[in-house]
Backbone as a printed PyTorch tensor [residue, N CA C, xyz], in Angstrom:
tensor([[[ 16.1350,  -2.7850,  -1.4620],
         [ 14.8550,  -2.2420,  -1.8580],
         [ 13.7660,  -2.6940,  -0.9510]],

        [[ 13.8930,  -3.9070,  -0.4310],
         [ 12.8380,  -4.4020,   0.4830],
         [ 12.7930,  -3.5980,   1.7680]],

        [[ 13.9550,  -3.1530,   2.3060],
         [ 13.9540,  -2.3520,   3.4700],
         [ 13.2240,  -1.0130,   3.2360]],

        [[ 13.4500,  -0.4210,   2.0610],
         [ 12.7610,   0.8650,   1.7350],
         [ 11.2810,   0.6200,   1.6760]],

        [[ 10.8720,  -0.5150,   1.0660],
         [  9.4390,  -0.8400,   1.0000],
         [  8.8860,  -1.0260,   2.3960]],

        [[  9.5120,  -1.7170,   3.2590],
         [  9.0710,  -1.9520,   4.6190],
         [  8.9420,  -0.5920,   5.3860]],

        [[  9.9250,   0.2650,   5.1880],
         [  9.8170,   1.6150,   5.8190],
         [  8.6040,   2.3720,   5.3280]],

        [[  8.4030,   2.3190,   4.0040],
         [  7.2810,   3.0440,   3.4230],
         [  5.9810,   2.4460,   3.8610]],

        [[  5.9190,   1.0950,   3.9980],
         [  4.6950,   0.4740,   4.5170],
         [  4.3990,   0.8920,   5.9320]],

        [[  5.4100,   0.9870,   6.7270],
         [  5.2340,   1.4530,   8.1090],
         [  4.6750,   2.8740,   8.1110]],

        [[  5.2260,   3.7560,   7.2460],
         [  4.7480,   5.1070,   7.1350],
         [  3.2710,   5.1260,   6.7320]],

        [[  2.8970,   4.2670,   5.7930],
         [  1.5190,   4.1430,   5.3110],
         [  0.5760,   3.7140,   6.4580]],

        [[  0.9890,   2.7330,   7.1990],
         [  0.2110,   2.2670,   8.3680],
         [ -0.0210,   3.4170,   9.3660]],

        [[  0.9900,   4.1850,   9.6100],
         [  0.8840,   5.3630,  10.5500],
         [ -0.0540,   6.3790,   9.9320]],

        [[  0.0030,   6.6520,   8.6680],
         [ -0.8780,   7.6490,   8.0430],
         [ -2.3560,   7.1720,   8.0840]],

        [[ -2.5640,   5.9240,   7.8500],
         [ -3.8820,   5.2980,   7.9020],
         [ -4.4620,   5.4630,   9.3380]],

        [[ -3.6360,   5.2320,  10.2800],
         [ -4.1110,   5.3200,  11.7120],
         [ -4.4660,   6.7310,  12.0700]],

        [[ -3.8670,   7.7320,  11.4170],
         [ -4.1020,   9.1380,  11.7340],
         [ -5.0940,   9.8070,  10.7820]],

        [[ -5.6170,   9.0960,   9.8160],
         [ -6.5600,   9.6470,   8.8900],
         [ -7.9620,   9.3640,   9.3600]],

        [[ -8.6730,  10.4300,   9.7870],
         [ -9.9950,  10.2500,  10.3670],
         [-11.1110,  10.3620,   9.3310]],

        [[-10.9170,  11.0600,   8.2420],
         [-12.0210,  11.2640,   7.3350],
         [-11.9910,  10.3110,   6.1240]],

        [[-11.2200,   9.2940,   6.1760],
         [-11.2180,   8.2980,   5.1140],
         [-12.2700,   7.2240,   5.4540]],

        [[-13.0560,   6.8110,   4.4520],
         [-14.1540,   5.9230,   4.6990],
         [-13.6790,   4.5580,   5.2020]],

        [[-14.5270,   3.9690,   6.0380],
         [-14.1710,   2.6500,   6.6200],
         [-13.9080,   1.6000,   5.5780]],

        [[-14.6890,   1.6050,   4.4880],
         [-14.4670,   0.6310,   3.4020],
         [-13.0730,   0.8410,   2.7260]],

        [[-12.7260,   2.0940,   2.5220],
         [-11.3880,   2.3760,   1.9050],
         [-10.2870,   1.9130,   2.8230]],

        [[-10.3990,   2.2250,   4.1800],
         [ -9.4070,   1.8370,   5.0920],
         [ -9.2520,   0.3040,   5.1220]],

        [[-10.3960,  -0.3610,   5.1420],
         [-10.4350,  -1.8380,   5.2100],
         [ -9.7120,  -2.3850,   3.9750]],

        [[-10.0140,  -1.8870,   2.7740],
         [ -9.4520,  -2.3600,   1.5590],
         [ -7.9380,  -2.1630,   1.5840]],

        [[ -7.4860,  -0.9950,   2.0510],
         [ -6.0670,  -0.7730,   2.1070],
         [ -5.3610,  -1.6330,   3.1310]],

        [[ -5.9900,  -1.8670,   4.2300],
         [ -5.4080,  -2.7330,   5.2400],
         [ -5.2770,  -4.1880,   4.7660]],

        [[ -6.2550,  -4.6560,   4.0060],
         [ -6.1970,  -6.0270,   3.4430],
         [ -5.0320,  -6.0890,   2.4390]],

        [[ -4.9010,  -5.0860,   1.5810],
         [ -3.8270,  -5.0520,   0.6490],
         [ -2.4790,  -4.9720,   1.3030]],

        [[ -2.3620,  -4.1820,   2.3630],
         [ -1.1350,  -4.0830,   3.0930],
         [ -0.7800,  -5.4130,   3.7350]],

        [[ -1.7630,  -6.1010,   4.2720],
         [ -1.5410,  -7.4460,   4.8330],
         [ -1.0730,  -8.4120,   3.8040]],

        [[ -1.6210,  -8.3550,   2.6000],
         [ -1.1960,  -9.2200,   1.4960],
         [  0.2570,  -8.8800,   1.0710]],

        [[  0.6550,  -7.6410,   1.0250],
         [  1.9700,  -7.2340,   0.7430],
         [  2.9360,  -7.7850,   1.7890]],

        [[  2.5750,  -7.6150,   3.0390],
         [  3.4310,  -8.1590,   4.1290],
         [  3.6140,  -9.6610,   4.0010]],

        [[  2.5540, -10.3670,   3.7120],
         [  2.6060, -11.8040,   3.5460],
         [  3.5630, -12.1580,   2.3840]],

        [[  3.4770, -11.4160,   1.3030],
         [  4.3780, -11.6820,   0.1630],
         [  5.8050, -11.4240,   0.5730]],

        [[  6.0960, -10.3880,   1.3190],
         [  7.4500, -10.0780,   1.7550],
         [  7.9610, -11.1540,   2.6660]],

        [[  7.0780, -11.6990,   3.5380],
         [  7.5100, -12.6850,   4.4710],
         [  7.7070, -14.0940,   3.8380]],

        [[  7.0620, -14.3140,   2.6670],
         [  7.1930, -15.5890,   1.9730],
         [  8.1260, -15.4700,   0.8040]],

        [[  9.3110, -16.0700,   0.9830],
         [ 10.3950, -15.9110,  -0.0320],
         [ 10.0340, -16.6320,  -1.3480]],

        [[  9.1180, -17.5810,  -1.2700],
         [  8.7740, -18.3900,  -2.4410],
         [  7.4700, -17.9650,  -3.0640]],

        [[  6.9890, -16.8110,  -2.7630],
         [  5.7100, -16.4020,  -3.3070],
         [  5.8110, -16.0030,  -4.8040]],

        [[  4.7320, -16.1390,  -5.4350],
         [  4.6300, -15.8030,  -6.8720],
         [  4.3310, -14.2990,  -7.0040]],

        [[  4.7910, -13.6070,  -8.0570],
         [  4.4320, -12.2210,  -8.2610],
         [  2.9200, -12.1410,  -8.4450]],

        [[  2.3500, -11.0340,  -8.0530],
         [  0.9080, -10.8730,  -8.1690],
         [  0.6420,  -9.4490,  -8.5910]],

        [[ -0.6010,  -9.0340,  -8.4850],
         [ -0.9760,  -7.6970,  -8.8640],
         [ -1.2180,  -6.7550,  -7.7250]],

        [[ -0.4170,  -6.8990,  -6.6820],
         [ -0.5940,  -6.0390,  -5.5040],
         [ -0.3980,  -4.5580,  -5.8770]],

        [[  0.6100,  -4.2780,  -6.7270],
         [  0.7700,  -2.8610,  -7.0750],
         [ -0.4030,  -2.3280,  -7.8370]],

        [[ -1.0800,  -3.1220,  -8.6490],
         [ -2.2820,  -2.6490,  -9.3380],
         [ -3.4310,  -2.4390,  -8.3080]],

        [[ -3.5320,  -3.2620,  -7.2790],
         [ -4.5530,  -3.0460,  -6.2760],
         [ -4.3450,  -1.7320,  -5.5930]],

        [[ -3.0980,  -1.3740,  -5.2670],
         [ -2.8120,  -0.0790,  -4.6210],
         [ -3.1120,   1.0310,  -5.5870]],

        [[ -2.8370,   0.8220,  -6.8510],
         [ -3.1170,   1.8700,  -7.8240],
         [ -4.6410,   2.2030,  -7.8690]],

        [[ -5.4630,   1.1400,  -7.7430],
         [ -6.9040,   1.3590,  -7.7420],
         [ -7.3030,   2.1680,  -6.4680]],

        [[ -6.6200,   1.9070,  -5.3750],
         [ -6.9120,   2.6150,  -4.1460],
         [ -6.5630,   4.1320,  -4.3300]],

        [[ -5.4900,   4.4050,  -5.0260],
         [ -5.0880,   5.7550,  -5.2400],
         [ -6.1900,   6.5140,  -5.9500]],

        [[ -6.7810,   5.9180,  -6.9760],
         [ -7.8220,   6.5560,  -7.7080],
         [ -9.0010,   6.9890,  -6.8680]],

        [[ -9.3010,   6.2190,  -5.8430],
         [-10.4610,   6.4780,  -4.9830],
         [-10.2410,   7.6280,  -4.0410]],

        [[ -9.0120,   7.8510,  -3.6080],
         [ -8.7490,   8.8110,  -2.5360],
         [ -7.8390,   9.9790,  -2.9280]],

        [[ -7.4000,  10.0730,  -4.1740],
         [ -6.3670,  11.0310,  -4.5610],
         [ -6.7730,  12.4910,  -4.3380]],

        [[ -8.0670,  12.8060,  -4.5530],
         [ -8.4870,  14.1840,  -4.3720],
         [ -8.5630,  14.6270,  -2.9620]],

        [[ -8.9540,  13.6820,  -2.0580],
         [ -9.2000,  14.0940,  -0.6710],
         [ -8.0350,  13.8270,   0.2700]],

        [[ -7.1270,  13.0160,  -0.1390],
         [ -5.9690,  12.6540,   0.7560],
         [ -4.6300,  12.5890,  -0.0440]],

        [[ -4.1120,  13.7500,  -0.4180],
         [ -2.9150,  13.7820,  -1.2600],
         [ -1.6630,  13.1370,  -0.6380]],

        [[ -1.4700,  13.3740,   0.6500],
         [ -0.2490,  12.7390,   1.3250],
         [ -0.3660,  11.2600,   1.3510]],

        [[ -1.5470,  10.7580,   1.7540],
         [ -1.7310,   9.3410,   1.7580],
         [ -1.6270,   8.7520,   0.3780]],

        [[ -2.1280,   9.4140,  -0.6150],
         [ -2.0380,   8.9810,  -2.0400],
         [ -0.5530,   8.8840,  -2.4080]],

        [[  0.2270,   9.8670,  -2.0660],
         [  1.6300,   9.9100,  -2.4190],
         [  2.3370,   8.6740,  -1.8320]],

        [[  2.0480,   8.3630,  -0.5740],
         [  2.6720,   7.2150,   0.0780],
         [  2.2280,   5.9030,  -0.5910]],

        [[  0.9900,   5.7760,  -0.8630],
         [  0.4700,   4.5650,  -1.5560],
         [  1.1780,   4.4380,  -2.9300]],

        [[  1.3420,   5.5050,  -3.6110],
         [  2.0080,   5.4630,  -4.9340],
         [  3.4520,   4.9810,  -4.8120]],

        [[  4.1270,   5.4350,  -3.7660],
         [  5.5220,   5.0610,  -3.5680],
         [  5.5710,   3.5340,  -3.2850]],

        [[  4.6430,   2.9950,  -2.4510],
         [  4.6010,   1.5750,  -2.2020],
         [  4.2950,   0.8160,  -3.5000]],

        [[  3.3590,   1.2700,  -4.2840],
         [  3.0320,   0.6200,  -5.5500],
         [  4.2570,   0.6030,  -6.4930]],

        [[  4.9680,   1.7060,  -6.5680],
         [  6.2150,   1.7960,  -7.3610],
         [  7.2240,   0.7790,  -6.9230]],

        [[  7.4800,   0.7390,  -5.6540],
         [  8.4510,  -0.1910,  -5.1060],
         [  8.0770,  -1.6250,  -5.3690]],

        [[  6.7710,  -1.9630,  -5.1970],
         [  6.3240,  -3.3070,  -5.5180],
         [  6.4910,  -3.6170,  -6.9820]],

        [[  6.2220,  -2.7220,  -7.8530],
         [  6.3960,  -2.9440,  -9.2930],
         [  7.8580,  -3.1700,  -9.5900]],

        [[  8.7430,  -2.4150,  -8.9760],
         [ 10.2040,  -2.6110,  -9.1750],
         [ 10.6460,  -3.9630,  -8.6930]],

        [[ 10.0330,  -4.4620,  -7.6470],
         [ 10.4260,  -5.7670,  -7.0810],
         [  9.7020,  -6.9170,  -7.8000]],

        [[  8.7920,  -6.5970,  -8.7060],
         [  8.0430,  -7.6400,  -9.4430],
         [  6.9530,  -8.2660,  -8.6600]],

        [[  6.4520,  -7.5690,  -7.6380],
         [  5.3750,  -8.0830,  -6.7740],
         [  4.0630,  -7.4530,  -7.2300]]])
């Protein structure tokens, strides 16, 4: 499952890089959350946190204007929830 999450995170990074009309604040928030996710994945001894809920909040802000990006974020959030992160 972690490999699928890493592949989806890579896809999300690519989509963020190619999204021109997303606000700088939203992009920054997503990048911080993605960095936190990667840190959790890299640290085998990390405690579960609310990263999936942070992503869910991001979805609410951009779902109308960026449906593909929203879909990818939702997949990441689902995978995190399944992993207990």
